[in-house]
N, C-alpha and C positions, 0 to 999 in steps of 0.2 A: 368297882363299886356297883351293886346291882339295885340298890335302893333308890328308886325314883318314882314316887307316887305323885309327884307334882307334874302337872301338865305342861308340857312345851308347846308353843304355838309358833307358827310361821305364816306369814301373809304371802301368797303367790299371785303374782301379777300376769299380765298378758305377754310376757317378753317371749322371745323366740326359744330361749333356752329354760323356761320357766320350770318344765317338768323335770329336766335333768338337775336343776338347782335344788328343787324340793327333794328328790332322790338323794342327793348328796348330803343334804342337811339331815335327812332320816338316817342315813348310813354313819354319818359322824355322831350323830347321836348314840346310836346302839354301840359304837365303838367306845365313845367316852364313858358310858355307863356300864360297859362290860356285860351286857345282858346275856344270860345263858340261852342264847338262840344258835342253833347250827347253822352252818352255811346255807342249806337249803331254806330253813326258816326266814333267814335274813333275805335271800334272794326272793322268796315268795312275797315277803312284805314290801320289799321295793317295787316289784313288779305290779302287785296289787294296788299300791300307792300310785305308780304310775298311771293305771288305768283309771282310777277314781278321780285324780287330779285332772287328767286330760278330759274326761266327762265334764268336769265342773268348768274347765276353762272353755270348751268347745260349746257347751249346751246350756251354760248357765251365767253368762255374762261376762267372761273374761277375767275374773279374779275369784280366788277362794282362800280359805283359812285351813292350814293343815295343823292337827293337834295329834300328839303322841303322848301315851300314857302307859307305864309299866305297872300292872296290878300286883306282881310278885310271880305270877305264873304265865301272864299273857301280856303281848303287847297289842294295845289298841290304837289304830290310827282313824282318824275322824276327819272328813273333809267338808267343811260347810261353805255353802254358796248361797246366793241372794235369789235364786230361782225357785219357785213352787212347783215346777215340773218334776214329777216323781221319777225316780229311776226305773228302768224297765230292763229286765234281762231279755234279750231276744233269743229267737232260735237262730243259730248260726246258719247261713247259707252261703253255698260256695261263690255265688255271683256277687254278693254284697261284700264290698271291701272293708266294711267296718261293722260294729255291733256285737262284737265278741268279748268285749271287755267285762262286763259283769258277770258273764259265764265263766271267764277265766278266774275272776276274784271268787266266784262261788265254788270253784273247784280247788282253788289253792289256799283260801283262808279257812281257818278254823270255824268261823262264822261271819256273817256280815248282816247289814240291815241299814235302815235309813229312820230318821226321825224328822218330823217338822219343826221348824224353829220360827221364831216371830217374823223374820223377813226372809225366809227360804227354808233351806233343809241342810240336814247333816247326814251324809253318808259315812258308815264306819265299817271297819272290818277288824277282825282279830286274829292274830297268830299266836300259836301256843309255844311256849317253851317245850323243849324235848322232854322234860320230866313230867309235864303237865299232861303230854299225850299218852304216856306210859303209866301214869297214876303213881309213879315212884316218888316217895318223899324221902328228903334227907334227914 
């Protein structure tokens, strides 16, 4: 069943395996809804989610909320936190052990961005279904 326009939300705390739990939640949601996403698209969505959730937990206060929405052709994942600190895509440097997450999201996602919220911000990314990428309609 691929019809889910309702938004599903998960609260993510600062537990040691919080990112893995969120990834499993997203993967289960995609399986349950039988979304028309290739293995690569699912893998990209899970990797991007890991990066954005990790950023929220590390840089924005130790908790966040993950929302997933299927538009009919795109999966939109949004991670909201309570920090006003804006996301910054850094230039990767060999010597730096971190700072590649948003560059990875930018490379793997169909699109990404952020929006201010009353008490923080929301970073989102979009993964397109295979049909949306090729503009083929059924």
